[in-house]
C-alpha positions in Angstrom: -19.6 -6.0 -9.1 -16.3 -4.2 -8.4 -15.6 -1.2 -6.2 -13.0 1.1 -7.6 -11.2 4.1 -6.0 -9.7 7.1 -7.8 -7.7 9.6 -5.7 -4.4 10.8 -4.5 -1.5 8.4 -3.7 -2.1 8.2 0.1 -5.8 7.7 -0.2 -5.3 5.1 -2.9 -2.8 3.2 -0.7 -5.2 3.1 2.2 -8.0 1.7 0.2 -5.7 -0.8 -1.6 -4.7 -2.1 1.9 -8.4 -2.2 2.8 -9.1 -4.6 -0.1 -10.8 -2.4 -2.7 -10.8 -4.2 -6.0 -9.1 -1.6 -8.2 -7.2 1.5 -7.1 -6.0 4.4 -9.3 -3.9 7.3 -8.0 -3.4 10.7 -9.7 -1.2 13.7 -9.0 -2.3 17.3 -9.3 -1.0 18.1 -12.8 -2.9 18.8 -16.0 -1.6 15.6 -17.6 -2.8 13.6 -14.6 -6.2 15.3 -14.6 -6.6 14.3 -18.2 -5.5 10.8 -17.4 -8.1 10.7 -14.5 -10.9 11.9 -16.8 -10.1 9.2 -19.3 -10.0 6.5 -16.5 -13.4 7.7 -15.2 -14.9 7.5 -18.6 -13.5 4.0 -19.0 -14.8 2.9 -15.6 -18.3 4.2 -16.4 -18.4 2.1 -19.6 -17.3 -1.1 -17.9 -20.1 -3.5 -16.9 -18.2 -5.1 -14.0 -17.8 -1.8 -12.0 -20.6 -1.1 -9.6 -19.2 1.7 -7.4 -16.6 4.3 -8.1 -15.2 6.1 -5.1 -13.5 9.4 -6.0 -11.8 11.9 -3.7 -13.6 15.2 -3.6 -10.6 17.2 -4.7 -10.0 15.0 -7.7 -13.7 15.2 -8.6 -13.6 19.0 -8.4 -10.6 19.0 -10.8 -12.0 16.6 -13.4 -15.8 16.9 -13.0 -18.3 14.1 -12.5 -20.6 13.1 -15.3 -24.3 12.7 -14.5 -24.8 8.9 -14.7 -27.1 6.5 -12.9 -24.7 3.5 -13.0 -22.1 2.9 -11.8 -22.7 4.7 -8.5 -20.1 7.5 -8.2 -19.5 8.6 -4.6 -17.2 11.5 -3.6 -15.2 10.8 -0.5 -12.9 13.0 1.6 -9.2 12.6 1.3 -6.5 12.8 4.0 -7.1 16.5 4.4 -10.8 16.1 5.2 -13.9 17.0 3.3 -14.0 20.1 1.1 -17.8 20.3 1.6 -17.7 20.5 5.4 -19.4 18.2 7.9 -23.0 19.4 7.4 -22.9 18.9 3.6 -21.2 15.6 4.0 -24.0 14.4 6.3 -26.6 15.5 3.7 -24.7 13.7 0.9 -24.7 10.5 3.0 -28.4 10.9 3.9 -29.4 11.3 0.2 -27.1 8.4 -1.0 -28.0 5.8 1.6 -31.0 7.1 3.5 -29.2 7.2 6.8 -28.6 10.4 8.9 -25.3 10.6 10.6 -25.2 12.0 14.1 -22.2 12.9 16.2 
């Protein structure tokens, strides 16, 4: 199963260097938002994709469909989390069952 990242150019570059299987970057324009929606739909339909990492800001712009597979996880970008630290802890706790402490 592949791990795929969707996000801004800087986040995409970092994850590409870290070895993520597929990386897609999108700018903040209406055309790019439409391109990102189409790419997410394509990734959901593929059987070889297990996890889609998507930056929170991109997810807010394009929306996330309610699917059980692949797993779609929203991650902070270079500017940090839009949800705040407490909400991020709760998301991680629900997703993987581990509570993060500082």
